[in-house]
C-alpha positions in Angstrom: 28.6 33.0 -28.8 29.8 29.2 -28.6 27.8 29.0 -25.4 24.9 30.1 -27.3 25.4 27.5 -30.1 25.7 24.6 -27.4 22.4 25.9 -26.0 20.8 25.7 -29.2 22.3 22.6 -30.2 20.7 21.0 -26.8 17.9 22.7 -27.1 17.3 21.5 -30.5 18.1 17.5 -29.4 16.0 17.8 -26.7 12.9 18.9 -29.0 13.2 16.3 -31.0 13.1 13.8 -28.0 9.6 15.9 -26.7 7.9 16.0 -29.9 5.5 18.4 -28.1 5.3 22.5 -28.6 2.9 22.9 -25.6 5.2 21.1 -23.5 8.8 22.6 -24.9 8.8 25.3 -22.9 9.2 23.3 -19.4 11.7 20.6 -21.2 13.4 24.1 -21.3 13.1 25.3 -18.3 14.1 21.8 -16.9 17.5 21.7 -19.2 18.3 25.3 -18.2 18.1 24.9 -14.5 20.2 21.5 -14.7 22.6 24.2 -16.9 22.7 26.2 -13.5 23.3 23.9 -11.2 25.8 22.5 -12.7 27.6 25.9 -13.2 27.7 26.4 -9.8 30.6 23.9 -9.0 31.6 23.7 -12.8 32.3 27.5 -13.2 31.8 27.8 -17.5 28.7 27.5 -19.1 29.9 25.2 -22.0 30.4 22.1 -20.3 27.2 23.0 -17.9 25.0 23.3 -20.8 26.4 20.0 -22.3 26.5 17.7 -19.0 22.7 19.4 -18.6 21.9 18.2 -22.3 23.9 14.8 -21.7 21.6 14.3 -19.1 18.4 15.5 -20.5 19.4 12.6 -23.5 20.0 9.9 -20.9 16.7 10.5 -18.8 14.3 10.7 -21.9 16.3 7.2 -23.4 15.8 5.5 -20.0 12.0 6.9 -20.2 11.4 5.8 -23.6 13.0 2.4 -22.7 10.7 1.6 -19.7 7.7 3.2 -22.2 8.8 0.6 -24.6 8.5 -2.2 -22.1 5.4 -1.0 -19.9 3.8 1.6 -22.1 4.2 3.9 -19.2 6.8 6.7 -19.0 9.7 7.2 -16.5 8.9 9.2 -13.6 10.7 10.2 -10.1 8.4 7.4 -8.4 9.9 4.3 -10.4 13.6 5.3 -8.7 12.6 2.5 -5.9 12.1 -0.1 -7.8 16.0 -0.2 -9.0 16.2 -1.6 -5.2 13.3 -4.1 -5.1 14.5 -6.9 -7.2 13.2 -5.7 -10.6 17.0 -5.6 -12.2 18.2 -8.6 -11.4 14.4 -9.8 -13.3 14.9 -7.6 -16.1 18.6 -8.7 -16.8 17.5 -12.6 -16.9 14.1 -11.6 -19.1 15.4 -8.6 -21.4 19.4 -9.6 -21.4 19.9 -7.3 -24.9 17.8 -4.4 -23.8 19.4 -4.5 -20.5 22.9 -4.7 -22.4 21.7 -2.0 -24.4 21.2 0.2 -21.3 24.5 -0.8 -20.1 26.1 0.3 -23.4 24.5 3.6 -22.9 25.3 4.0 -19.5 29.2 3.3 -20.4 28.6 6.0 -23.5 26.8 8.9 -21.0 30.0 8.3 -18.8 32.6 8.5 -21.3 30.8 11.6 -22.8 30.3 12.7 -19.5 34.2 12.2 -18.8 35.1 13.9 -21.6 33.3 17.2 -21.7 34.6 18.0 -18.2 38.1 16.9 -19.5 38.3 18.4 -22.8 35.5 21.0 -23.3 36.1 23.8 -20.8 35.0 27.5 -21.8 35.8 30.7 -20.0 35.2 30.6 -16.7 32.4 32.7 -14.9 32.6 34.8 -11.7 30.9 33.1 -8.6 28.6 36.6 -8.3 27.0 35.9 -11.4 26.6 32.2 -11.2 24.1 32.3 -7.9 22.1 34.9 -9.1 21.8 32.9 -12.3 20.7 29.6 -10.5 18.0 31.5 -8.5 16.4 32.6 -12.1 16.8 29.5 -13.4 14.9 27.9 -10.1 12.2 30.3 -9.8 11.6 30.2 -14.6 11.5 25.6 -13.6 9.5 26.4 -10.5 7.1 28.6 -12.3 6.7 26.1 -15.5 6.4 23.1 -12.9 3.5 24.7 -11.7 1.7 25.4 -14.6 -1.8 23.7 -16.4 0.8 22.0 -18.9 3.4 20.6 -16.4 -0.2 19.2 -14.7 -1.7 17.6 -17.9 1.9 15.4 -17.9 0.1 13.1 -15.4 -2.6 12.4 -17.6 0.1 11.8 -20.8 2.2 8.6 -18.6 1.1 6.6 -21.7 1.8 8.9 -24.4 5.3 8.0 -26.4 6.3 12.1 -25.9 7.5 14.7 -23.5 9.6 11.6 -22.2 12.5 14.5 -20.7 9.5 16.9 -19.2 7.3 14.4 -17.8 10.4 13.0 -15.8 11.3 16.9 -14.7 7.6 17.4 -14.2 7.4 14.8 -11.7 10.3 16.0 -9.6 8.1 19.4 -9.0 5.6 17.4 -8.3 4.7 16.7 -4.3 2.3 13.9 -4.6 5.5 12.0 -6.5 7.5 12.3 -3.3 4.3 11.8 -0.9 4.1 8.1 -2.9 7.4 7.3 -1.3 5.7 7.3 2.3 2.6 7.2 2.1 -0.8 5.5 -0.3 -3.0 8.0 -2.1 -6.2 6.6 -3.5 -7.4 8.6 -6.4 -11.2 7.8 -7.1 -12.1 8.6 -3.3 -15.6 10.3 -2.3 -16.3 11.9 0.5 -19.2 10.0 1.9 -19.0 5.9 2.5 -20.9 3.6 0.6 -23.8 1.6 2.7 -22.9 -2.3 2.7 -24.6 -4.6 1.2 -25.5 -7.7 3.5 -23.5 -10.9 3.1 -25.1 -13.1 0.8 -25.1 -17.0 2.0 -23.8 -19.7 -0.3 -25.7 -21.9 -3.1 -24.4 -25.2 -1.5 -23.3 -26.7 1.6 -19.9 -28.2 -0.4 -17.2 -25.8 -1.1 -15.4 -26.2 -4.2 -11.6 -26.2 -4.5 -10.6 -22.6 -6.4 -7.5 -22.8 -8.3 -6.5 -19.4 -10.0 -4.0 -19.5 -12.6 -2.0 -16.2 -13.7 -0.7 -16.8 -17.4 2.3 -14.4 -18.0 1.8 -12.6 -20.7 -0.4 -14.3 -22.5 -3.3 -12.7 -24.5 -5.9 -13.8 -27.1 -4.8 -13.1 -30.6 -8.0 -12.8 -31.6 -8.4 -9.5 -30.1 -6.3 -8.2 -32.8 -8.3 -10.5 -35.6 -5.4 -13.4 -35.7 -6.5 -16.4 -36.0 -6.1 -19.7 -33.5 -5.9 -23.3 -33.8 -8.9 -25.6 -31.8 -6.5 -26.6 -29.0 -6.1 -22.8 -27.9 -9.0 -22.1 -28.6 -10.0 -24.5 -26.2 -7.7 -23.1 -23.3 -8.9 -19.3 -24.2 -12.4 -19.7 -24.9 -13.4 -23.7 -22.9 -16.3 -24.8 -24.7 -17.1 -26.3 -21.4 -16.7 -22.7 -19.3 -17.4 -19.5 -19.4 -14.6 -17.1 -21.4 -14.6 -13.5 -21.8 -11.5 -10.5 -22.4 -10.2 -9.3 -19.2 -9.4 -5.4 -19.0 -5.9 -4.8 -16.9 -3.6 -1.6 -15.8 -0.9 -2.7 -17.6 1.3 -3.7 -20.6 4.3 -4.9 -21.4 5.4 -6.0 -17.6 4.3 -4.9 -13.8 2.9 -8.4 -13.5 2.3 -7.8 -9.6 -0.2 -4.8 -10.0 -2.9 -7.4 -11.7 -2.0 -9.8 -9.2 -2.9 -7.1 -6.3 -6.1 -5.9 -8.1 -7.1 -9.8 -8.8 -6.6 -10.7 -5.2 -7.7 -7.0 -3.4 -10.6 -6.0 -6.0 -9.0 -3.1 -6.4 -7.4 -1.1 -9.2 -3.7 -0.7 -8.9 -4.2 2.5 -11.0 -6.5 4.1 -8.2 -3.0 4.6 -6.5 -1.1 6.6 -8.9 2.4 6.8 -9.1 2.7 3.8 -6.1 0.8 1.5 -8.5 4.0 -0.3 -10.1 5.2 -0.7 -6.2 2.5 -1.8 -4.6 4.1 -5.0 -3.3 6.7 -2.7 -1.7 4.9 -0.2 -0.2 2.0 -2.2 0.2 2.6 -4.9 2.5 0.0 -4.7 5.4 -1.8 -1.8 4.5 -5.0 -4.2 3.1 -7.0 -5.9 5.3 -9.5 -7.1 2.8 -8.8 -9.8 0.4 -9.7 -12.5 -2.4 -7.9 -14.9 0.2 -8.8 -13.6 3.5 -12.6 -13.7 2.6 -11.8 -17.6 1.3 -9.7 -18.4 5.1 -13.2 -16.8 7.1 -15.1 -19.8 5.0 -12.8 -22.2 6.2 -10.3 -22.6 3.5 -6.4 -23.2 3.0 -4.7 -21.2 1.2 -1.7 -21.4 -1.0 0.7 -19.5 -3.5 3.0 -21.2 -5.4 5.1 -19.0 -7.7 7.2 -19.7 -11.0 9.7 -16.4 -9.2 12.1 -17.3 -6.3 11.1 -16.2 -2.9 13.5 -12.9 -3.0 11.1 -11.5 -6.0 9.9 -7.7 -5.2 8.9 -8.0 -1.5 6.2 -11.0 -3.2 6.5 -13.4 0.3 6.2 -10.7 2.4 3.0 -9.2 0.4 1.3 -12.1 -0.3 1.5 -13.2 3.7 0.3 -10.2 4.5 -2.7 -10.1 2.5 -4.0 -13.8 4.0 -2.2 -16.0 1.8 -0.4 -18.9 4.5 1.3 -21.3 2.6 3.5 -19.3 0.1 5.9 -22.2 -2.1 8.2 -20.2 -4.2 9.7 -22.2 -7.0 12.7 -23.5 -5.3 11.0 -24.8 -2.9 9.2 -27.2 -4.9 10.0 -31.0 -4.2 12.0 -33.3 -6.9 11.7 -34.5 -9.1 11.3 -30.9 -10.1 14.6 -29.2 -11.3 14.7 -25.5 -10.9 17.3 -24.8 -12.6 16.6 -27.0 -15.5 13.4 -25.4 -15.2 14.7 -21.7 -15.1 16.4 -22.6 -18.3 12.9 -21.7 -20.2 10.5 -20.9 -17.0 8.3 -24.1 -19.0 4.6 -24.9 -18.3 4.6 -28.4 -19.0 7.4 -28.5 -16.2 6.0 -25.9 -13.8 2.4 -26.7 -13.9 2.8 -30.1 -14.0 4.9 -29.9 -10.5 1.8 -27.4 -9.2 -0.9 -30.2 -10.1 1.0 -32.9 -8.2 1.6 -30.3 -5.2 -1.6 -30.0 -4.7 -3.0 -33.3 -5.0 -0.4 -34.0 -2.5 -2.3 -31.3 0.0 -5.5 -32.4 -0.5 -5.1 -36.0 -1.0 -5.9 -37.0 3.2 -7.1 -33.6 3.7 -11.3 -32.3 2.9 -10.3 -28.9 3.9 -11.2 -26.7 0.5 -8.4 -24.8 -0.8 -7.5 -21.5 -2.3 -4.6 -22.1 -4.7 -3.1 -19.2 -6.9 -0.9 -20.2 -9.1 1.9 -17.7 -11.1 3.5 -18.4 -14.1 6.5 -17.2 -16.1 6.5 -19.1 -19.7 5.1 -16.6 -22.3 7.4 -13.8 -20.2 9.7 -11.7 -23.3 11.8 -11.4 -24.9 10.3 -13.5 -28.0 13.8 -13.3 -29.6 14.7 -16.2 -27.6 13.4 -19.7 -29.4 12.2 -21.4 -25.4 10.4 -24.2 -26.9 12.8 -26.8 -28.5 13.3 -27.5 -32.0 11.2 -30.5 -33.1 8.2 -29.6 -30.5 5.3 -27.6 -31.9 6.4 -27.1 -34.8 3.2 -26.8 -37.1 1.9 -24.3 -34.9 4.8 -22.5 -35.4 3.9 -22.5 -39.0 0.8 -21.4 -38.6 1.4 -18.2 -36.2 4.2 -17.4 -39.1 1.6 -17.7 -41.7 -1.0 -15.8 -39.7 1.4 -13.1 -38.6 4.6 -13.2 -40.5 6.8 -12.2 -37.5 9.1 -14.8 -35.5 8.5 -12.9 -32.3 4.5 -13.3 -32.6 5.5 -17.3 -33.6 7.4 -18.2 -30.5 5.0 -16.1 -28.5 2.3 -18.4 -30.4 4.0 -21.6 -29.7 4.7 -20.8 -26.3 0.9 -20.5 -26.1 0.3 -23.9 -27.9 2.3 -25.7 -25.7 0.9 -24.3 -22.4 -2.7 -25.1 -24.1 -2.1 -28.5 -24.6 -0.1 -29.1 -21.1 -2.9 -27.6 -19.5 -5.7 -30.0 -21.6 -3.6 -33.2 -20.2 -3.6 -31.4 -16.6 -7.0 -31.2 -16.7 -7.6 -34.6 -17.0 -5.1 -35.1 -14.9 -6.7 -33.4 -11.7 -10.0 -34.5 -12.8 -9.1 -38.4 -12.4 -6.9 -38.1 -9.6 -9.6 -36.2 -7.3 -13.2 -37.9 -8.4 -15.7 -36.2 -7.5 -14.4 -33.3 -5.6 -15.2 -30.1 -6.8 -12.7 -27.7 -8.7 -13.5 -24.0 -10.1 -10.6 -23.4 -11.8 -9.8 -19.1 -13.2 -7.6 -18.7 -16.1 -6.2 -15.1 -17.0 -3.6 -13.2 -18.9 -2.0 -10.5 -16.6 -0.6 -8.1 -19.3 0.2 -8.5 -23.0 3.7 -8.8 -23.9 5.4 -6.2 -25.5 5.6 -7.6 -29.0 1.2 -6.6 -29.6 3.0 -3.1 -30.2 4.2 -4.3 -33.2 1.1 -6.4 -34.0 -0.9 -3.3 -33.2 1.1 -1.1 -35.7 1.1 -3.3 -38.6 -2.7 -4.6 -38.1 -4.0 -1.0 -37.1 -7.3 -2.7 -35.4 -10.2 -0.5 -35.2 -10.6 0.3 -31.4 -10.8 2.4 -28.7 -7.2 2.7 -28.1 -7.5 0.2 -25.3 -5.9 -3.0 -27.7 -3.1 -2.7 -25.4 -4.7 -3.1 -21.7 -6.5 -6.5 -22.8 -5.9 -10.0 -22.1 -8.2 -13.0 -21.9 -10.2 -14.7 -18.8 -11.8 -18.6 -18.9 -13.4 -20.0 -15.8 -13.9 -23.9 -15.9 -15.2 -26.1 -13.7 -15.3 -30.0 -12.8 -18.3 -31.8 -10.6 -20.0 -28.3 -9.8 -23.6 -29.0 -11.2 -25.0 -25.8 -11.6 -22.1 -24.2 -13.0 -23.0 -22.5 -16.5 -21.1 -22.7 -19.7 -20.7 -20.0 -22.4 -18.9 -16.6 -23.2 -19.2 -14.6 -20.4 -19.2 -10.4 -20.2 -15.9 -8.4 -20.6 -14.6 -7.6 -17.0 -12.2 -5.8 -15.4 -9.5 -7.5 -13.8 -10.7 -6.0 -10.0 -13.7 -7.7 -10.1 -12.4 -11.1 -11.5 -12.2 -12.5 -7.5 -15.5 -11.3 -6.8 -16.7 -13.0 -10.2 -14.8 -16.4 -9.4 -16.1 -16.3 -5.8 -19.8 -16.2 -7.4 -19.5 -19.0 -9.5 -18.0 -21.6 -6.9 -21.5 -20.9 -5.1 -19.9 -19.9 -1.8 -20.9 -16.8 0.5 -20.0 -13.3 0.2 -19.1 -11.6 2.7 -20.3 -7.5 2.9 -17.3 -6.3 1.8 -17.6 -8.6 -1.9 -21.4 -8.5 -2.3 -21.2 -4.3 -2.5 -18.3 -4.8 -4.9 -20.4 -7.4 -6.7 -23.3 -5.0 -6.7 -20.8 -2.5 -8.5 -20.3 -5.1 -11.6 -23.9 -3.2 -13.0 -22.5 0.7 -12.3 -18.8 -0.1 -13.8 -19.3 -2.9 -16.6 -16.2 -3.7 -18.2 -14.1 -1.0 -16.7 -13.5 0.0 -13.0 -10.7 2.6 -12.7 -11.9 4.5 -15.7 -14.9 4.2 -14.5 -16.9 7.2 -13.4 -19.1 5.4 -10.6 -19.8 7.2 -7.7 -21.0 4.4 -6.0 -17.4 3.2 -6.6 -15.8 6.2 -4.9 -18.0 5.9 -2.1 -17.6 2.1 -1.5 -13.1 3.3 -1.4 -14.7 5.5 1.5 -15.9 2.9 3.0 -12.7 0.8 2.9 -11.4 3.6 4.2 -13.1 4.7 6.9 -13.2 0.9 8.4 -9.4 0.7 8.0 -9.5 -1.7 5.4 -7.2 -0.2 3.4 -4.5 2.0 5.5 -3.7 4.8 3.0 -1.1 6.8 5.7 -0.2 5.5 8.8 -1.0 7.7 11.4 -1.9 10.2 9.5 -5.4 11.1 8.6 -6.2 11.1 4.9 -7.2 14.3 3.6 -10.9 14.5 2.1 
């Protein structure tokens, strides 16, 4: 009787976290399977059920934390990330959240020990435990192959079924295949013939500087006002600008980096998307830097992260960026310890422009420079802009939306906008007459926009959390046309940059440019058959290596 009451209580607790009647049978089947597995070793039902319930609540809790910071739930494919450099990064960026996770882990361990020591019930015969485990395994396997379980793959961005989603991924063969191979979801059987290369419009190739602004979005997406300096940064009057659709929310900046540089959507790789830098090194042989290298460009990465973060050095080298400068490599007077206290763009971008101008001082070779900032990463509960600076901007933001986190976000954005205005003038004066194309974009929205969205409830199609901004500016490029541009998917931004620079497009980029009309502002979400056939062409040409030493299933 006690075992039944415990089981009912545990199921009720799991049901509260799942919030889905449709998927509750899978969650219960998973719960019973774990209990039956534990029963083999513990010999009594009371402790087995309680520990199974604690495990379910712990998995749901971790998944909720991940969802709140990335808009995606936990699956088994996320586990390798714990060993890929992300945990130290989260400790640095989200100390309160990680402290909460640690406290939850301690509480889970203490509760588990208490159950093991003090909740023992009547022993169950091994002759009964084995058949019970077999029945639970069959039940879980049947539930895992149901259409309800399959539908969970499509609900990774929905705030429910946290435990069921993770347990369903355990029984999904595609989740385990991701550990050893990549799978491209939107790929056709027949290839797409490539377009002819597009010639350059000018004999002079401009420098191309691409700056990824960490966690920066346009407040006007949510109907919030901005001041003139911020407006000029997001929508430069002498530049091209528009909204940018990205694959991620709250974190995973490397997915935006991947999409811009390869021209592919990270979402096309399913559960591998979040760790493409770890698995994808050496597997992508067509990229923006490789194309530019073939045209005589020198390619450089300057990152605000350290070299050991998440296989950055290895991945960027594999896609053709020859010079990779990380934050600890920047020379004095740049002080890495001072910088890492705030990750200030005023400090970092000044050092970046200095490094770039030194590199081109005596070298006419055109340059591709990719810059990764980190200033506006959350949490925004920390005041990184020193007191006394940009106080009017902080007050303006607080009056627009009374939230301390948003005020901090906007104040950092104002510092970035002011910094860039000065650095653009510095770049123009230090390299007079040298043509330069500059692309700015936001990699994803910060977590705080969930609160903005919840309070303001702006009209839209449900994709507002996955929209940021892009802006393209030019120095000494006579035929550059300024004005509002089309909304873009980030997979197209690199191709558009090449078009605006007026340089030659190889057959791969020329074909990708032809997909702009097919896909519009979407890439992964587009149903374009030509896009799917283009992916088949890339695989058939060996430009995407999905499964080394194995033939891609068709």
